[in-house]
Residue frames relative to the residue before (quaternion, step in Angstrom):
aa qw qx qy qz dx dy dz
X 1.0000 0.0000 0.0000 0.0000 0.00 0.00 0.00
X 0.4878 -0.6369 0.5137 0.3043 3.53 -1.03 0.81
X 0.4729 -0.7125 0.4414 0.2719 3.57 -0.72 1.10
X 0.5518 0.6054 -0.3980 0.4131 3.59 1.18 -0.41
X 0.5837 0.5949 -0.3636 0.4161 3.56 1.23 -0.51
X 0.5060 0.6521 -0.4234 0.3735 3.59 1.22 -0.44
X 0.6708 0.5108 -0.2957 0.4492 3.54 0.94 -0.94
X 0.6750 0.4908 -0.3037 0.4597 3.59 0.91 -0.90
X 0.6369 0.5194 -0.3258 0.4674 3.60 1.08 -0.70
X 0.6475 0.5066 -0.3126 0.4758 3.57 1.01 -0.83
X 0.6416 0.5236 -0.3153 0.4633 3.57 1.01 -0.84
X 0.6357 0.5371 -0.3195 0.4531 3.55 1.01 -0.84
X 0.6614 0.5015 -0.2933 0.4744 3.56 0.98 -0.92
X 0.6625 0.5092 -0.3020 0.4590 3.56 0.94 -0.94
X 0.6670 0.5131 -0.3022 0.4478 3.58 0.90 -0.92
X 0.6157 0.5423 -0.3391 0.4602 3.55 1.07 -0.76
X 0.6949 0.4759 -0.2846 0.4579 3.57 0.84 -0.99
X 0.6281 0.5373 -0.3405 0.4482 3.60 0.96 -0.83
X 0.6575 0.5063 -0.3040 0.4678 3.57 0.98 -0.89
X 0.6932 0.4867 -0.2780 0.4532 3.58 0.90 -0.95
X 0.6273 0.5612 -0.3376 0.4214 3.58 1.06 -0.73
X 0.5679 0.6037 -0.3872 0.4039 3.60 1.15 -0.49
X 0.5734 0.6072 -0.3698 0.4071 3.59 1.23 -0.38
X 0.4493 0.7144 -0.4396 0.3074 3.59 1.27 -0.27
X 0.5895 0.6132 -0.3663 0.3773 3.59 1.10 -0.67
X 0.5583 0.6087 -0.3867 0.4103 3.58 1.22 -0.40
X 0.6528 0.5321 -0.3045 0.4450 3.58 1.21 -0.56
X 0.6148 0.5663 -0.3485 0.4242 3.58 1.20 -0.42
X 0.3142 0.7370 -0.5122 0.3094 3.52 0.27 1.38
X 0.7881 -0.3032 0.2197 0.4886 3.59 -1.22 -0.35
X 0.6204 0.5400 -0.3451 0.4521 3.58 1.08 -0.66
X 0.6234 0.5253 -0.3347 0.4727 3.58 1.05 -0.74
X 0.6342 0.5253 -0.3237 0.4659 3.59 0.99 -0.85
X 0.6589 0.5036 -0.3046 0.4685 3.59 0.95 -0.88
X 0.6293 0.5375 -0.3328 0.4521 3.59 1.04 -0.76
X 0.6605 0.4970 -0.3032 0.4742 3.58 0.92 -0.91
X 0.6542 0.5118 -0.3114 0.4617 3.60 0.92 -0.89
X 0.6460 0.5225 -0.3196 0.4555 3.59 1.01 -0.79
X 0.6415 0.5076 -0.3214 0.4770 3.59 1.00 -0.78
X 0.6764 0.5059 -0.2903 0.4497 3.57 0.91 -0.93
X 0.7431 0.4008 -0.2183 0.4893 3.60 1.03 -0.75
X 0.4208 0.7213 -0.4600 0.3018 3.61 1.27 -0.05
X 0.2795 -0.7820 0.5400 0.1365 3.59 -0.78 1.07
X 0.7188 0.3914 -0.2375 0.5232 3.55 1.27 -0.24
X 0.7352 -0.3552 0.3125 0.4854 3.55 -0.94 -0.99
X 0.3461 -0.6801 0.5960 0.2500 3.54 -1.23 0.52
X 0.0904 -0.8331 0.5455 -0.0099 3.56 -0.33 1.31
X 0.1902 -0.7882 0.5803 0.0760 3.55 -0.86 1.04
X 0.0158 -0.7973 0.6031 -0.0199 3.55 -1.11 0.74
X 0.2143 0.7555 -0.6009 0.1492 3.53 -1.24 0.51
X 0.3326 -0.7305 0.5660 0.1881 3.56 -1.26 0.48
X 0.8294 0.1893 -0.1478 0.5045 3.57 -1.10 0.69
X 0.8308 -0.1288 0.1147 0.5292 3.55 -0.94 -0.91
X 0.5995 0.5400 -0.3596 0.4687 3.60 1.11 -0.58
X 0.6144 0.5458 -0.3343 0.4614 3.56 1.15 -0.63
X 0.6322 0.5239 -0.3275 0.4675 3.57 1.05 -0.78
X 0.6316 0.5156 -0.3218 0.4814 3.57 1.04 -0.82
X 0.6566 0.5237 -0.3104 0.4453 3.59 0.91 -0.93
X 0.6200 0.5404 -0.3333 0.4610 3.60 1.04 -0.79
X 0.6731 0.5032 -0.2998 0.4516 3.56 0.89 -0.97
X 0.6783 0.4836 -0.3050 0.4615 3.61 0.84 -0.91
X 0.6127 0.5389 -0.3447 0.4641 3.58 1.05 -0.74
X 0.6471 0.5160 -0.3119 0.4666 3.59 0.98 -0.85
X 0.6282 0.5308 -0.3304 0.4631 3.58 1.06 -0.75
X 0.6575 0.5035 -0.3130 0.4650 3.59 0.90 -0.89
X 0.6531 0.5142 -0.3155 0.4577 3.58 0.92 -0.88
X 0.6730 0.5313 -0.2958 0.4211 3.56 0.99 -0.88
X 0.7252 0.3708 -0.2424 0.5271 3.58 1.23 -0.31
X 0.6809 -0.5639 0.2642 0.3853 3.55 1.19 0.64
X 0.5539 0.5669 -0.4197 0.4423 3.60 1.20 0.36
X 0.4258 -0.7272 0.4648 0.2717 3.64 -0.42 1.16
X 0.1915 0.7912 -0.5454 0.1997 3.56 -0.56 1.16
X 0.0773 0.7732 -0.6294 -0.0049 3.55 -1.23 0.47
X 0.4652 -0.6518 0.5232 0.2915 3.54 -1.32 0.33
X 0.1111 -0.7786 0.6153 0.0536 3.55 -0.98 0.87
X 0.3231 -0.7530 0.5464 0.1733 3.57 -0.63 1.16
X 0.4374 -0.7259 0.4592 0.2661 3.64 -0.53 1.10
X 0.6353 0.5252 -0.3396 0.4530 3.60 1.06 -0.67
X 0.6880 0.4598 -0.2763 0.4887 3.59 0.95 -0.88
X 0.5703 0.6196 -0.3771 0.3856 3.56 1.15 -0.61
X 0.5726 0.6013 -0.3646 0.4216 3.59 1.20 -0.54
X 0.7393 0.3940 -0.2027 0.5070 3.57 1.19 -0.56
X 0.8235 -0.2809 0.1061 0.4814 3.59 0.99 0.75
X 0.5794 0.6228 -0.3844 0.3587 3.60 1.13 -0.50
X 0.5245 0.6465 -0.4116 0.3709 3.59 1.20 -0.40
X 0.5784 0.6140 -0.3619 0.3969 3.57 1.19 -0.53
X 0.5743 0.5947 -0.3745 0.4197 3.59 1.25 -0.30
X 0.6635 0.5061 -0.2932 0.4666 3.56 1.23 -0.54
X 0.1124 -0.8161 0.5667 0.0141 3.55 -0.68 1.18
X 0.7079 -0.4897 0.3121 0.4020 3.55 -1.28 0.39
X 0.6942 0.4799 -0.2784 0.4585 3.60 1.03 -0.75
X 0.5542 0.6193 -0.3841 0.4022 3.59 1.31 -0.14
X 0.3108 -0.7038 0.6023 0.2129 3.52 -1.38 0.18
X 0.1932 -0.7987 0.5646 0.0773 3.56 -0.77 1.05
X 0.0659 -0.7850 0.6160 0.0064 3.58 -0.72 1.12
X 0.0744 -0.8296 0.5531 -0.0159 3.57 -0.48 1.24
X 0.1986 -0.7713 0.5989 0.0829 3.55 -0.91 1.04
X 0.2584 0.7229 -0.6210 0.1582 3.56 -1.00 0.86
X 0.3902 -0.7559 0.4574 0.2591 3.60 -0.32 1.17
X 0.7174 0.4007 -0.2547 0.5098 3.60 0.94 -0.84
X 0.3329 -0.7606 0.4896 0.2666 3.57 1.06 -0.78
X 0.7024 0.4531 -0.2530 0.4872 3.57 1.30 -0.06
X 0.2936 0.7693 -0.5147 0.2388 3.58 1.15 0.57
X 0.4577 -0.7404 0.4207 0.2555 3.58 -0.56 1.19
X 0.6193 0.5770 -0.3474 0.4035 3.59 1.06 -0.69
X 0.6199 0.5642 -0.3434 0.4236 3.60 1.22 -0.37
X 0.4709 0.7360 -0.4155 0.2527 3.59 1.22 -0.53
X 0.7241 0.4510 -0.2645 0.4498 3.58 0.72 -1.06
X 0.6227 0.5296 -0.3457 0.4608 3.59 1.05 -0.70
X 0.6511 0.5149 -0.3090 0.4642 3.58 0.97 -0.87
X 0.6479 0.5185 -0.3137 0.4615 3.59 0.98 -0.89
X 0.6415 0.5293 -0.3127 0.4588 3.56 1.00 -0.88
X 0.6758 0.4968 -0.2926 0.4593 3.58 0.89 -0.99
X 0.6694 0.4968 -0.3009 0.4632 3.60 0.95 -0.85
X 0.6347 0.5515 -0.3219 0.4351 3.55 1.04 -0.82
X 0.7802 0.3135 -0.1546 0.5187 3.57 0.93 -0.93
X 0.4678 -0.7271 0.4033 0.2998 3.55 1.31 0.46
X 0.2930 0.7222 -0.5507 0.2989 3.55 0.89 1.03
X 0.4398 -0.7249 0.4597 0.2642 3.57 -0.64 1.09
X 0.1622 -0.7854 0.5943 0.0604 3.58 -0.98 0.93
X 0.1299 -0.7068 0.6871 0.1070 3.51 -1.12 0.81
X 0.1381 -0.8133 0.5632 0.0473 3.57 -0.50 1.19
X 0.0966 -0.7864 0.6093 0.0317 3.57 -0.93 0.93
X 0.2885 0.7396 -0.5477 0.2642 3.58 -0.38 1.27
X 0.5232 -0.6683 0.4449 0.2859 3.57 -1.29 0.28
X 0.7166 0.4166 -0.2483 0.5014 3.60 1.22 -0.32
X 0.4077 -0.7525 0.4629 0.2306 3.61 -0.41 1.21
X 0.7372 0.4040 -0.2303 0.4901 3.60 1.05 -0.72
X 0.3942 0.7390 -0.4673 0.2831 3.59 1.24 0.31
X 0.6852 -0.4799 0.3699 0.4042 3.53 -1.31 0.39
X 0.6729 0.5137 -0.3004 0.4393 3.59 0.87 -0.95
X 0.7294 0.4426 -0.2644 0.4496 3.57 0.70 -1.02
X 0.6042 0.5521 -0.3596 0.4481 3.59 1.07 -0.60
X 0.7336 0.4228 -0.2231 0.4830 3.58 1.07 -0.76
X 0.5935 0.6155 -0.3462 0.3860 3.59 1.27 -0.18
X 0.4772 -0.6535 0.5111 0.2898 3.55 -1.16 0.67
X 0.7661 0.1279 -0.0657 0.6264 3.55 1.10 -0.77
X 0.1619 -0.8172 0.5512 0.0469 3.56 -0.70 1.11
X 0.0716 -0.7648 0.6398 0.0232 3.55 -0.74 1.11
X 0.1612 -0.8261 0.5377 0.0497 3.55 -0.32 1.30
X 0.3003 -0.7587 0.5567 0.1557 3.55 -0.60 1.18
X 0.4601 -0.6739 0.4904 0.3061 3.62 -0.91 0.77
X 0.5182 -0.6035 0.4937 0.3516 3.57 -1.14 0.57
X 0.0664 -0.8117 0.5803 0.0017 3.57 -0.86 0.95
X 0.4643 -0.6524 0.5210 0.2955 3.54 -1.26 0.47
X 0.4142 -0.7088 0.5109 0.2550 3.56 -0.76 1.03
X 0.4647 -0.7388 0.4402 0.2108 3.56 -1.12 0.72
X 0.5545 0.6055 -0.4083 0.3990 3.61 1.23 0.15
X 0.7134 -0.4828 0.3061 0.4053 3.55 -1.29 0.25
X 0.7015 0.4433 -0.2726 0.4869 3.61 1.14 -0.60
X 0.3665 -0.7329 0.4892 0.2986 3.55 1.17 -0.49
X 0.6256 0.5624 -0.3193 0.4362 3.57 1.27 0.38
X 0.6352 0.5500 -0.3368 0.4248 3.60 1.10 -0.64
X 0.4971 -0.6731 0.4507 0.3109 3.62 -0.77 0.96
X 0.1530 0.7648 -0.6050 0.1604 3.56 -0.47 1.24
X 0.7573 0.3278 -0.1834 0.5342 3.58 0.41 -1.20
X 0.6454 0.5385 -0.3263 0.4323 3.59 1.02 -0.78
X 0.6709 0.4617 -0.3089 0.4913 3.61 0.99 -0.73
X 0.6253 0.5500 -0.3390 0.4377 3.59 1.04 -0.75
X 0.7015 0.4614 -0.2837 0.4632 3.58 0.88 -0.91
X 0.5970 0.5455 -0.3561 0.4683 3.59 1.16 -0.55
X 0.6501 0.5063 -0.3008 0.4801 3.56 0.98 -0.90
X 0.6416 0.5337 -0.3201 0.4484 3.57 0.98 -0.88
X 0.6470 0.5138 -0.3236 0.4612 3.59 0.95 -0.82
X 0.6470 0.5216 -0.3134 0.4595 3.57 0.96 -0.86
X 0.6604 0.4985 -0.3008 0.4743 3.56 0.98 -0.85
X 0.6384 0.5229 -0.3278 0.4600 3.60 1.03 -0.75
X 0.6042 0.5330 -0.3481 0.4792 3.59 1.07 -0.67
X 0.6818 0.5051 -0.2860 0.4452 3.56 0.88 -1.02
X 0.7059 0.4676 -0.2829 0.4505 3.59 0.81 -0.96
X 0.6183 0.5296 -0.3459 0.4664 3.59 1.10 -0.65
X 0.6459 0.5079 -0.3079 0.4796 3.58 0.99 -0.85
X 0.6259 0.5417 -0.3313 0.4528 3.59 0.99 -0.84
X 0.6522 0.5174 -0.3117 0.4579 3.57 0.94 -0.89
X 0.6834 0.4917 -0.2890 0.4557 3.57 0.88 -0.93
X 0.7009 0.4390 -0.2624 0.4971 3.60 1.10 -0.65
X 0.3960 -0.7432 0.4496 0.2979 3.58 1.37 0.12
X 0.1416 0.8093 -0.5483 0.1560 3.53 0.92 1.00
X 0.1117 -0.8189 0.5630 0.0032 3.58 -0.93 0.95
X 0.6855 -0.4506 0.3626 0.4422 3.56 -1.31 0.11
X 0.6320 0.5449 -0.3329 0.4392 3.55 1.04 -0.80
X 0.6630 0.4799 -0.2989 0.4907 3.59 1.00 -0.84
X 0.6171 0.5551 -0.3441 0.4389 3.57 1.02 -0.79
X 0.6304 0.5570 -0.3250 0.4321 3.56 1.04 -0.83
X 0.6018 0.5786 -0.3508 0.4243 3.57 1.09 -0.74
X 0.7466 0.3931 -0.2057 0.4957 3.58 1.01 -0.86
X 0.7433 0.2966 -0.1940 0.5673 3.60 1.31 -0.08
X 0.0341 0.8569 -0.5137 0.0261 3.61 0.66 1.06
X 0.7676 0.3242 -0.1832 0.5217 3.58 1.14 -0.49
X 0.7113 0.4721 -0.3256 0.4064 3.53 -1.35 0.04
X 0.7554 -0.4121 0.2712 0.4314 3.53 -1.34 -0.01
X 0.6278 0.5347 -0.3455 0.4480 3.59 1.04 -0.73
X 0.6669 0.5047 -0.3019 0.4576 3.56 0.89 -0.95
X 0.6611 0.5103 -0.3079 0.4558 3.56 0.95 -0.88
X 0.6751 0.5093 -0.3038 0.4389 3.58 0.94 -0.84
X 0.7128 0.4455 -0.2511 0.4799 3.60 1.23 -0.43
X 0.3929 0.7224 -0.4804 0.3050 3.59 1.27 0.12
X 0.2553 -0.7578 0.5842 0.1389 3.54 -1.07 0.80
X 0.6990 -0.4620 0.3315 0.4336 3.56 -1.28 0.32
X 0.6805 0.5114 -0.2943 0.4346 3.58 0.92 -0.91
X 0.6007 0.5830 -0.3550 0.4162 3.60 1.22 -0.43
X 0.8056 0.2882 -0.1308 0.5008 3.59 1.06 -0.63
X 0.5111 0.6512 -0.4298 0.3606 3.60 1.21 0.02
X 0.3859 -0.6397 0.5883 0.3094 3.56 -1.30 0.29
X 0.0717 -0.8092 0.5830 0.0119 3.56 -1.08 0.66
X 0.7575 0.4098 -0.2680 0.4318 3.55 -1.32 -0.07
X 0.8488 -0.1598 0.1370 0.4851 3.54 -1.01 -0.89
X 0.5728 0.5977 -0.3815 0.4112 3.58 1.25 -0.20
X 0.6146 0.5717 -0.3458 0.4194 3.58 1.25 -0.32
X 0.3974 -0.7022 0.5364 0.2474 3.61 -1.01 0.80
X 0.1640 0.7979 -0.5493 0.1863 3.57 0.03 1.32
X 0.0196 0.8001 -0.5983 0.0398 3.57 -0.99 0.82
X 0.5261 -0.6384 0.4667 0.3128 3.56 -1.09 0.74
X 0.5914 -0.6284 0.3830 0.3295 3.56 -1.03 0.82
X 0.6355 0.5405 -0.3306 0.4412 3.62 1.22 -0.34
X 0.5305 0.6415 -0.4021 0.3814 3.59 1.28 -0.26
X 0.4689 -0.7013 0.4725 0.2551 3.55 -1.28 0.39
X 0.7727 -0.3799 0.2784 0.4254 3.51 -1.43 0.09
X 0.6756 0.5112 -0.3029 0.4363 3.61 0.83 -1.00
X 0.6598 0.5035 -0.3072 0.4655 3.56 0.96 -0.83
X 0.6248 0.5297 -0.3298 0.4693 3.59 1.07 -0.72
X 0.6504 0.5140 -0.3088 0.4663 3.56 0.98 -0.87
X 0.6363 0.5376 -0.3195 0.4517 3.57 1.01 -0.84
X 0.6659 0.5005 -0.2946 0.4684 3.58 0.92 -0.95
X 0.6471 0.5282 -0.3211 0.4463 3.57 0.95 -0.88
X 0.6692 0.4979 -0.2948 0.4663 3.58 0.95 -0.87
X 0.6559 0.5195 -0.3109 0.4509 3.59 1.06 -0.71
X 0.7693 0.4010 -0.1979 0.4562 3.58 0.79 -1.01
X 0.2281 -0.8464 0.4618 0.1351 3.59 1.28 -0.37
X 0.4694 0.6482 -0.4766 0.3639 3.59 0.86 0.95
X 0.5216 -0.6838 0.3873 0.3323 3.57 1.29 0.05
X 0.7425 0.2945 -0.2062 0.5651 3.57 1.29 0.19
X 0.1404 -0.7208 0.6598 0.1597 3.52 -1.40 0.15
X 0.2684 -0.7600 0.5732 0.1478 3.57 -0.86 1.01
X 0.2539 -0.7630 0.5806 0.1275 3.56 -0.81 1.05
X 0.0510 -0.8259 0.5615 -0.0087 3.59 -0.72 1.07
X 0.0919 -0.7518 0.6497 0.0654 3.50 -1.33 0.48
X 0.8308 -0.0644 -0.0167 0.5525 3.58 -0.61 1.22
X 0.6912 -0.5112 0.2392 0.4513 3.56 1.04 0.97
X 0.6108 0.5187 -0.3652 0.4738 3.59 1.27 0.16
X 0.5529 -0.6064 0.4558 0.3447 3.58 -1.18 0.63
X 0.1485 -0.7954 0.5842 0.0632 3.56 -0.78 1.08
X 0.7859 -0.2044 0.1526 0.5633 3.56 1.09 -0.69
X 0.3319 -0.7278 0.5707 0.1855 3.54 -1.35 -0.03
X 0.1022 -0.7637 0.6352 0.0540 3.55 -1.03 0.88
X 0.2500 -0.7870 0.5505 0.1227 3.58 -0.80 1.01
X 0.6853 -0.4548 0.3805 0.4227 3.51 -1.34 0.24
X 0.6466 0.5301 -0.3138 0.4499 3.58 1.00 -0.83
X 0.6217 0.5462 -0.3395 0.4470 3.57 1.04 -0.79
X 0.6954 0.4785 -0.2772 0.4590 3.56 0.87 -0.98
X 0.6551 0.5198 -0.3210 0.4444 3.56 0.95 -0.81
X 0.6313 0.5275 -0.3386 0.4568 3.58 1.02 -0.74
X 0.6646 0.4943 -0.3099 0.4669 3.58 1.00 -0.77
X 0.6066 0.5406 -0.3465 0.4688 3.58 1.11 -0.68
X 0.6526 0.5224 -0.3002 0.4595 3.53 1.00 -0.89
X 0.7272 0.4076 -0.2239 0.5048 3.57 1.10 -0.74
X 0.4178 -0.7290 0.4437 0.3117 3.57 1.35 0.13
X 0.4563 0.6851 -0.4436 0.3545 3.57 1.04 0.84
X 0.1671 0.8475 -0.4913 0.1114 3.56 1.04 0.80
X 0.6512 0.5047 -0.3253 0.4642 3.59 1.19 -0.18
X 0.4178 0.7313 -0.4507 0.2960 3.53 1.31 0.02
X 0.5465 -0.6275 0.4606 0.3089 3.57 -1.08 0.82
X 0.5121 -0.6628 0.4546 0.3029 3.60 -0.88 0.96
X 0.6088 0.5799 -0.3465 0.4160 3.56 1.08 -0.71
X 0.6779 0.4671 -0.2829 0.4922 3.58 1.21 -0.53
X 0.6474 0.5248 -0.3087 0.4584 3.59 1.28 -0.36
X 0.6982 0.5535 -0.2740 0.3621 3.50 0.95 -0.98
X 0.4662 -0.5915 0.5750 0.3197 3.49 -1.42 0.32
X 0.3947 -0.7825 0.4363 0.2038 3.57 -0.55 1.18
X 0.7904 0.1919 -0.1066 0.5719 3.60 1.06 -0.64
X 0.0767 -0.8349 0.5443 0.0283 3.59 0.37 1.21
X 0.5684 -0.5999 0.4479 0.3412 3.54 -1.18 0.62
X 0.0285 -0.8009 0.5981 -0.0048 3.60 -0.93 0.89
X 0.1674 -0.7382 0.6390 0.1366 3.55 -1.34 0.36
X 0.4943 -0.6500 0.4788 0.3222 3.58 -1.17 0.48
X 0.6607 -0.5791 0.3255 0.3495 3.55 -1.13 0.71
X 0.7407 0.3964 -0.2322 0.4903 3.63 1.09 -0.58
X 0.3666 0.7014 -0.5160 0.3275 3.57 1.19 0.49
X 0.5263 -0.6134 0.4693 0.3556 3.64 -0.97 0.75
X 0.5488 -0.6390 0.4293 0.3260 3.57 -0.95 0.90
X 0.6226 0.5551 -0.3411 0.4334 3.57 1.05 -0.75
X 0.6448 0.5067 -0.3177 0.4760 3.59 1.09 -0.71
X 0.6195 0.5332 -0.3344 0.4691 3.58 1.05 -0.76
X 0.6310 0.5261 -0.3254 0.4682 3.57 1.04 -0.80
X 0.6435 0.5293 -0.3196 0.4512 3.59 0.98 -0.83
X 0.6441 0.5153 -0.3155 0.4692 3.58 1.01 -0.83
X 0.6712 0.5035 -0.2980 0.4552 3.57 0.93 -0.91
X 0.6426 0.5101 -0.3215 0.4728 3.57 1.02 -0.75
X 0.6582 0.5221 -0.3014 0.4510 3.55 0.99 -0.90
X 0.7475 0.3921 -0.2035 0.4961 3.59 0.96 -0.92
X 0.3460 -0.7673 0.4700 0.2656 3.56 1.37 -0.13
X 0.4610 0.6384 -0.4781 0.3890 3.56 0.83 1.06
X 0.4008 -0.7386 0.4964 0.2175 3.58 -1.15 0.57
X 0.7748 0.1917 -0.1326 0.5876 3.60 1.24 -0.28
X 0.0531 -0.7867 0.6146 0.0225 3.54 -1.16 0.62
X 0.4332 -0.7137 0.4945 0.2419 3.58 -1.04 0.78
X 0.2370 -0.7614 0.5917 0.1180 3.55 -1.11 0.79
X 0.0706 -0.8013 0.5941 0.0025 3.56 -0.86 1.01
X 0.6278 -0.5182 0.3986 0.4224 3.62 -1.20 0.36
X 0.6425 -0.5474 0.3760 0.3823 3.57 -1.11 0.68
X 0.7076 0.4878 -0.2718 0.4330 3.57 0.87 -0.97
X 0.6676 0.5067 -0.3014 0.4546 3.60 1.24 -0.36
X 0.4545 0.7471 -0.4262 0.2313 3.56 1.22 -0.44
X 0.7782 0.3367 -0.1733 0.5011 3.60 0.92 -0.88
X 0.5252 0.6291 -0.4107 0.3997 3.56 1.30 0.09
X 0.5422 -0.6039 0.4622 0.3572 3.57 -1.19 0.45
X 0.7312 0.3082 -0.1905 0.5780 3.59 1.10 -0.70
X 0.0378 -0.8208 0.5688 -0.0365 3.55 -0.60 1.17
X 0.3323 -0.7235 0.5697 0.2037 3.54 -1.01 0.84
X 0.4316 -0.6932 0.5136 0.2634 3.57 -1.07 0.71
X 0.1827 -0.7962 0.5717 0.0761 3.56 -0.72 1.12
X 0.7821 -0.1928 0.1575 0.5712 3.56 1.04 -0.78
X 0.3051 -0.7188 0.5908 0.2032 3.53 -1.39 -0.01
X 0.1836 -0.7611 0.6133 0.1047 3.54 -1.00 0.88
X 0.1554 -0.7434 0.6425 0.1018 3.55 -0.97 0.91
X 0.6016 -0.6041 0.3785 0.3604 3.56 -0.99 0.77
X 0.5845 0.5777 -0.3731 0.4307 3.60 1.13 -0.56
X 0.6261 0.5301 -0.3418 0.4584 3.60 1.05 -0.74
X 0.6392 0.5374 -0.3147 0.4511 3.56 1.00 -0.84
X 0.7002 0.4666 -0.2748 0.4653 3.55 0.85 -0.96
X 0.6479 0.5164 -0.3194 0.4600 3.58 1.03 -0.77
X 0.6612 0.5140 -0.3061 0.4526 3.59 1.07 -0.69
X 0.4971 -0.6639 0.4231 0.3648 3.59 1.22 -0.34
X 0.3772 0.7182 -0.5024 0.2990 3.60 1.23 0.23
X 0.0556 -0.8016 0.5951 -0.0117 3.57 -0.96 0.94
């Protein structure tokens, strides 16, 4: 086979799935609304189940729900026969995936849920299937054409099942007013956590900041700078930022033997500031653009005011150590 045909075959498969996935809109009906409401009102855990490839989809959707703060886990119907069913309680919600809806391994789980009046959301393609007949809420997947050469290998069917699960998750997230800040709480590590860091997460504050009153002299400013080791001294008046003196400013005055010079004449009167809830990655971009190593952090409400209170200081080393990019 000409290797160029690989691309045309892949395109054919992709186009088939893209076309079939558009059928997902048929599922967005009253049953979908009831499913979302049931998830939102669930007082226990949202438990996902499925066998084979449907089980893999169920695992992924369960992980998505957990990652956005909705208590959830995957329960393998086969393992449930050996004791795992005890994890499912009456206040929980059971969401079962099965494209055919007639997978024999689901029978005992369905019987258990019905016996203890545990609500089931069934997701399958056959309305008269065992799963959907036993479900309180029925989400009927549209029949789709598989994207392989035989038309039999689960491709489009698994894709549309995954898409439905993701649509449930994103709709629930919207209703719960889920935000980047909340997402960060559940993803403190890794690239996602780093990308969601805010200025206030990595700034130094309190006694760690090199701050000096505007009435102090050059020697005192130099002493503070050497102690705090951030390369700057913030000049304040009545707790508001009055100016900024850098290590370079002080060194130039030392070189010129001007150690008695008034700090007010040395400082930069309008130092660059960022608000406390600015993404750390954006603060890094500003510092790179301005070629500075430290930047002042102020409360959000002070950003547009002429008088700004100092909330913290970010040094570029903190940004790089945190993994902000």
